[in-house]
C-alpha positions in Angstrom: 102.4 131.0 133.9 105.9 129.0 132.8 108.1 131.8 130.8 109.3 130.3 128.1 112.8 131.2 126.6 113.0 131.3 122.6 116.4 131.0 121.3 118.1 131.5 117.8 120.9 128.8 116.8 122.9 127.7 114.2 121.8 123.3 113.8 119.3 122.7 111.3 116.6 121.4 112.6 114.3 118.8 111.5 111.2 117.3 112.7 111.5 114.3 110.6 114.8 112.2 112.2 113.0 108.9 111.8 113.8 109.5 107.6 117.5 108.5 108.7 116.4 105.1 109.8 114.1 104.7 106.7 117.7 105.5 104.7 119.5 102.8 106.8 117.1 100.1 105.9 116.6 101.1 102.1 121.1 100.7 102.3 120.4 97.1 103.5 118.4 96.1 100.3 119.1 95.8 96.5 116.3 98.4 95.6 118.4 101.3 94.1 120.8 98.5 92.1 117.5 96.6 90.8 115.4 100.3 90.0 118.3 101.9 88.6 118.1 98.8 85.5 114.8 99.5 85.0 115.3 101.0 81.2 114.1 104.7 80.9 113.0 105.9 77.4 115.2 108.5 75.2 112.7 110.8 75.9 113.0 111.0 79.4 116.6 112.7 81.7 118.6 110.5 82.4 120.4 113.0 85.0 118.1 111.5 87.9 118.3 107.6 87.9 115.3 105.7 88.8 116.3 105.2 92.5 116.1 108.6 93.5 113.1 109.4 92.1 112.1 105.9 94.0 113.3 107.2 97.1 111.9 110.4 97.0 108.6 109.0 96.9 109.5 106.8 99.9 110.2 109.7 101.8 107.2 111.5 100.8 105.2 109.1 101.7 107.0 108.7 105.3 105.9 111.9 105.6 102.5 111.0 105.1 102.1 112.7 101.8 101.4 110.9 98.6 100.6 114.0 95.8 103.7 113.9 93.6 103.5 117.9 93.9 104.5 117.8 97.3 107.9 116.6 96.6 108.3 119.9 96.1 108.9 121.2 99.7 111.8 118.9 100.0 114.1 119.7 96.7 116.1 122.1 98.6 115.8 120.1 101.8 119.5 118.8 102.7 118.4 116.5 105.8 115.7 114.8 103.2 118.6 114.4 101.0 121.6 113.2 103.1 119.1 111.0 105.4 117.8 108.8 102.4 121.5 108.9 100.6 120.5 110.5 97.2 122.1 113.1 95.0 119.2 114.8 93.3 115.5 115.1 94.8 113.8 115.2 91.3 110.7 117.8 90.4 107.2 116.5 90.9 106.9 116.2 86.9 109.8 114.1 86.6 108.7 112.0 89.4 105.1 111.6 88.1 106.8 111.0 84.4 108.9 108.5 85.7 106.7 106.5 88.4 104.2 106.7 85.8 106.3 105.1 83.1 107.9 102.0 85.5 105.3 101.8 88.2 104.4 97.8 87.3 108.5 97.0 87.1 108.8 99.2 90.2 106.4 98.1 92.4 106.9 94.4 91.4 110.9 95.4 92.4 109.6 97.1 95.6 107.8 93.8 96.8 110.6 91.1 96.5 113.2 93.8 98.0 110.6 94.0 100.9 110.5 90.3 101.7 114.4 90.6 101.4 114.3 93.1 103.7 112.8 91.7 106.7 114.4 88.1 106.3 117.9 90.5 106.2 116.4 91.6 109.6 115.0 88.9 111.3 112.6 90.8 113.0 110.2 89.3 115.6 107.0 88.0 113.9 104.9 87.1 116.4 102.0 83.9 116.1 98.7 83.0 116.7 97.8 81.4 120.2 98.0 78.0 117.4 101.2 78.9 115.6 100.5 80.3 112.9 101.4 83.4 111.6 98.7 85.8 110.3 98.8 87.5 106.9 96.1 90.3 107.2 94.9 92.0 104.3 92.4 94.3 103.8 91.2 96.9 101.5 91.4 100.7 103.1 88.8 103.0 101.3 90.9 106.8 101.2 88.4 109.3 100.3 89.3 111.9 97.3 85.7 113.2 97.5 86.1 116.9 95.5 88.9 116.1 94.1 89.9 115.3 89.9 91.8 112.8 90.6 92.5 109.9 88.1 90.6 106.8 88.5 89.0 108.2 91.7 85.4 106.4 91.6 82.8 105.2 94.7 84.3 103.2 97.2 81.8 101.0 99.5 82.1 103.7 101.9 79.9 105.4 99.5 82.9 108.1 99.1 84.7 108.9 96.0 88.7 107.4 96.6 90.6 104.9 96.0 90.5 101.4 97.5 93.9 100.2 98.1 94.5 97.0 99.4 97.7 96.5 102.1 98.9 93.1 103.5 100.2 92.8 107.4 102.2 90.0 108.6 102.2 88.7 111.9 101.2 90.6 115.0 103.4 93.2 114.7 102.0 93.9 111.3 104.9 94.2 109.0 103.5 95.7 106.0 104.7 93.4 103.1 102.2 94.3 100.1 100.3 97.4 99.1 98.4 97.7 96.1 96.9 100.9 95.0 93.1 100.1 92.8 90.2 102.2 91.8 87.4 103.2 94.2 85.1 100.9 92.9 87.2 97.8 92.7 85.5 95.1 94.1 87.2 93.8 97.6 87.4 90.5 96.5 88.4 91.7 92.6 91.9 90.0 91.9 92.5 89.3 95.5 95.1 85.5 95.4 97.2 87.9 92.9 98.6 89.8 95.9 100.2 86.6 97.1 101.9 85.2 94.2 105.2 87.5 94.9 107.8 85.9 96.0 111.6 86.3 96.9 
């Protein structure tokens, strides 16, 4: 039987150190400047910037979480702040309010900045054997059965949820676009519109 030695240390450990790389990549974009230029109504607090809201949500997604309520566990997490280069992590209500109000503008900016980031990093994008680069698009139904989330409806997989569409570039599968859609949305509906984002 192996004996384990358990020691108490002073260092702060994080299971999500990869968030540092996400922060570095975000820093290579004009995302913060562009989303901060999106106006917010007077009844919304300007103490938290649009970029802090968006970066916090990106950090949340990197943890495999998507519910606004999940941000509460990171509000006092120094590593989360530092890795993403933000001063303040918003409350779930602030995040929900800001994201709901600005989602269309944020989505357009994020899509464009994703393309700019790929261009700036100049990654290897492997073509197919015929010399063309694949842009794969697919609807991936998410199971949200037994929830009361807004716009949840029956998907073609025969469970209640959402039917987001994702776009992946090259054989490496760089995600260049994603669009959240209701579960009942047909996979071909507005399909060509997902190609219209341009840098």
